KOLLUMTOR-126277 format. One record per atom (N, C-alpha, C): residue in three letters; z, x, y. Coordinates in steps of 0.001 Angstrom, whole numbers, plus 500000, padded with zeros to 6 digits. Layout:
<pts>
ALAZXY
...
</pts>
This chain:
<pts>
UNK171741713678562855
UNK171194714659563679
UNK172439715572563593
UNK173568715314563036
UNK174641716248562817
UNK174537717225561762
UNK173321717137560794
UNK173142718181559812
UNK171924719156560453
UNK171642719304561608
UNK170882720080562183
UNK171557721436562573
UNK170834722675562362
UNK171454723701562799
UNK171508723920564333
UNK172209724844564772
UNK172344724860566316
UNK171063725205566957
UNK170196725930566356
UNK168826726193566783
UNK168010725026566810
UNK168078724236565652
UNK167403722803565652
UNK167960721825566633
UNK169122721804566852
UNK169700720942567868
UNK169264721410569188
UNK169134722703569469
UNK168676723125570979
UNK166975722565570988
UNK166372722703569942
UNK164994722253570047
UNK164856720866570196
UNK165720720108569499
UNK165567718581569607
UNK166017718250571014
UNK167026718920571550
UNK167348718605573023
UNK166260718942573914
UNK165626720054573771
UNK164483720290574476
UNK163390719276574389
UNK163013719064573276
UNK162041718053572892
UNK162336716631573538
UNK163518716174573355
UNK164052715010573945
UNK163774714952575455
UNK164300716067576210
UNK163892716059577567
UNK162480716044578030
UNK161677716648577238
UNK160135716455577284
UNK159790715169577219
UNK160508714506576216
UNK159990713021575961
UNK160482712028577064
UNK161541712460577606
UNK162038711551578831
UNK160998712072579993
UNK160722713237580195
UNK159765713437581341
UNK158576712740581033
UNK157905712763579771
UNK156753711924579552
UNK156930710467579669
UNK158138709863579413
UNK158343708635579673
UNK158459708098581152
UNK158881709184581856
UNK159085708745583448
UNK157579708886583946
UNK156816709803583614
UNK155311709991583913
UNK154496708850583525
UNK154796708127582397
UNK154064707261582007
UNK154505705812582633
UNK155713705969583263
UNK156244704700584030
UNK156954703677583194
UNK157440704426581942
UNK158064703526580952
UNK159688703262581476
UNK160286704381582193
UNK161492704393582712
UNK161602705024583995
UNK162600704819584778
UNK162858705471586035
UNK164272706145585962
UNK164439707243586523
UNK165785707813586385
UNK166706707186587592
UNK168025707152587101
UNK168645707680586062
UNK168426706787584875
UNK168435707260583592
UNK168119706580582495
UNK168978707359581312
UNK169726706438580625
UNK170695707020579326
UNK170055706451578183
UNK169827706996577010
UNK169441706431575866
UNK170627705904575047
UNK170500704801574493
UNK171649704219573527
UNK171416705122572447
UNK172620704947571518
UNK172847705729570449
UNK171568705396569441
UNK171131704150569343
UNK170044703917568536
UNK168677704551568984
UNK168597704678570384
UNK167426705200570916
UNK167370706809570498
UNK168630707438570581
UNK168729708741570238
UNK168387708917568700
UNK168747708198568009
UNK168305708230566508
UNK166946708161566468
UNK166292707172567074
UNK164961707165567022
UNK164179708382567384
UNK164491709051568588
UNK164009710105569170
UNK163955711255568089
UNK165231711460567482
UNK165439712396566638
UNK164578712246565479
UNK164258711050564885
UNK163332710646563963
UNK161775711054564168
UNK161458710808565496
UNK160145711201565985
UNK159905712603566102
UNK161038713258566425
UNK161020714755566412
UNK160925715270565031
UNK161571714789564109
UNK161381715245562570
UNK160026714850561974
UNK159561713807562625
UNK158282713366562073
UNK157091714179562525
UNK157381715104563560
UNK156461715957564191
UNK155611715312565407
UNK156089714092565869
UNK155393713689567008
UNK155495714586568059
UNK154750714679569130
UNK154838715239570449
UNK155830714393571316
UNK156460715175572265
UNK157247714237573199
UNK156634713303573608
UNK155271713221574184
UNK154613712107574694
UNK154502710954573657
UNK154088711374572490
UNK153956710290571418
UNK155319709832571222
UNK156463710465571183
UNK157775709990570979
UNK158003708920572054
UNK157822709314573399
UNK158121708363574329
UNK157363707121574223
UNK156103707219573797
UNK155173706002573668
UNK155729705163572518
UNK156156705690571378
UNK156713704892570292
UNK158116704447570449
UNK158855705031571424
UNK159984704494571824
UNK160186703279572775
UNK159180703422573708
UNK159120702479574800
UNK158081701447574895
UNK156901701778574325
UNK155775700798574220
UNK155998699465573688
UNK156685699418572754
UNK156931698277571945
UNK157990697371572590
UNK158847698148573483
UNK160107697493574215
UNK159693696716575383
UNK158250696779575810
UNK158036696231577202
UNK157464694930577065
</pts>
């Protein structure tokens, strides 16, 4: 994540917020929730792969339940 420009980091931050909102809406997590460093890396990978925030939330949480 450190190799992203400031603009890309801002986009990733916004995408991650949207993924969190999608995870809450799907019932995967309840606020307050803080991702682990490994989860942050996974989210960044899903973002880079072009997943939507909802797809990223499902990919991150669906296999962990």
